[in-house]
N, C-alpha and C positions, 0 to 999 in steps of 0.2 A: 527376903526369901532365901533359904540356904542353897548353896551351890551343891549339886549332886554330881559326883564323879561318874565318868563313863563306865558302863558295865563291861567288865573284863571277862576273858574266857573262864569257863567253869562256874560263873555266877548265874544263878537262876534269874530269868526275866521276871519283872513285876507283873501284876495282874493287868492285862491289856484288853480293854473292851472298847468298842466303838459302835455307836448307833448310826454313824455317818460314814459308811463305807460304800463306794460305788462298785458294784459287781454286775457285769452285763447290762450297763446303763440303768441299773436299779439301785436305790438306796437301801442298804441292808445293815443289820447288826451282826458283828462277829466278835468272838472272844478267842484270842490267841492262846489261852490257857485251857481251852476245853475242846471237846469233839476231836475231829481229825487233826486240828492244829497242834494239839498237845501230844500227839503220838507220831508225828512225822517231822522231818526236817523242813525248815522254811527260811527264806531270806527276806530281811527287811531292808528296804532302800529308803532312807530319809533324804528328802530333797527340798529345794526351795520353792518348788511349784512346777506344774506341768507347762506353764507358759515360758519357763526358762529353757533356753535351747540345750544346755548340757543335760538337765533333768529329762527333757523330752527324748534326747538320744539314748539315754540309759533305759528309760521305760520302754521305748520301742524295741530295744535289743533284747529285752527279757520277756516280750510278749510271745508266748509259745505258738499261738495260732498264726501270727504273721512272720515269725522268724523261726524256722525249723532247722537251722544250721547245726553244725557239730558242737557249738558252744552252748547249746540249749541247757538250761538248768534242770537237774534231775530232782527238783523239789518244788514246793509252792513258793510263790513270791508275793510280797505286799509292798506297795509304794505308800509312803506316808509324807504328807505335807500339811501346812497350816491353811491350805485353801479351803474355801467352803465347798460343799457338794455342788452348788450351781456352777462354780468356777471350774470344777473338775469336769462336769458334764459338758460345759462349753468347750473346753479343750478337746474332748473326744469328738464333739460334733463338728468342729472346724477342721478335723483331720480325717477325711473320708477313708484313708487307708487303715484307720484304726476302728472301723465300725464293729469288728469282732474282737476288740481288745479284751484279753482274758485275765489281766492282772488286777486284783482288787486294789482300789485306791482309797486309802483311809484319810479322812479329814480330821486332822488334829487341831481343831480351831482354837482350843484353849492352851495348846502346847503342853498338855499334861504328859503325853506319851514321850515327846522329845525330852522333856525334863527328866522323866523317870529313867530314860536310857542314857542321860548325861550328855546329850548332844544339842541342847538348846543354847543358841547364841544370843546373848543379850548385852546391850550397852549399859553403861552406868545410868541408873535411874529408870531402867525398863523392867523393874521387878514385878510389875503388875501382871495378872493373868492374861495370857494371850499375846503378850509383847515378845518381840524377837523373832527368830526364825531357826529352823533346824539346820545343823551343819550337814554338808554333803557327806553322808556316811552310810555304811552298810554293815549289817550284822548277820552272821550265820547262826541259826538257832537249831539245836538238835532235837531229837525225839523225846528228850527228857526236859525240855524247856530250858536248856542251859545255853549260854553264849559259848560258841566254839571259836569265833573269829570276829573281829571288828576292824574297820578301817575308816579313817576320816581324811578327806581330801579337800583342797581348795575348791570353792564352788565353781571355778572356771575350768576344772579338769574332770573329765568323765572317768568312771571306773572301767577297768578292763573286765568286762563281763565274762570273757572266756576264762580268765584266771579265777574269778569267783566260782564259776561252774566246776573248774578243776578241783578247787578246794572242797566244794561240797561232795564231789565224788570220792575224794581222798578220805574225808571224814566218814562217809557212809561205808566205804570199803573197810576202813580200819575198825569201825564199830562192829561190823559183821564178822570179821576174822580175828579180831583182837591183835592184829599185827601192826607193824609200823609202816606208815605211808612215807616212803623215802622222798628226798628232794626231787622235784620235777615229776612227781607221780602222774601217770597217764592211765595205767591199767593195772589189773591185779598182779601182774608180774613185778610191779614195783612195790609190792607189799613184802615185808620181811618179819619173821618172828623176832621177838625182842631178846635175842641171844647174840653175844659178841661174835662167835664163829659165823653165824648166818649173816650178820651185818658186814663182816669183813669179806665174806664170799660175794655178797651183793656188789660191794664197791669194786672188788677185784674183777668181777665179771663185767660190770657195767663200764668201768673206766680204765681197766687194764692195770 
């Protein structure tokens, strides 16, 4: 089976459909290329499974109903693993603090989605369908279904969700104003028009 490279920024995402997505403890079908998914920003978290402690910590931190802190993501979120829907439901049921968990959890049982995004990890001889596991990775997808950012980490290291949220806000603000989101973007004052005098003025004011 051919190796597929990871989807880089500005590349459109493939057609992503899943009949096995848990939303509000129900199994539903969603299509990330249609309806509201195709017109809004969203973040995809690929993980090794909700039973994994690192994946659990990430998923808990992006659950808007249970975590309403300043690092809350200003877009939709989807968690993707190769767990079956019964395994996902079991994880939710054994965590009473997640009874109102509002992040859709997509079951990629055949690893098709992980393969399409280029994050499927397989050992030699594991080319058959459903073998391997998705890398601990995150993708920010814009309202035009294009990748704007991706990152892959060791499976033992959790993502900085606050940084992911900051990047989403920066991309959204830049799209809205057509300006440049400068380093350490936090608010719209950190946006600059793409002109050399304005960029010099920003750095002179910000850093002296």
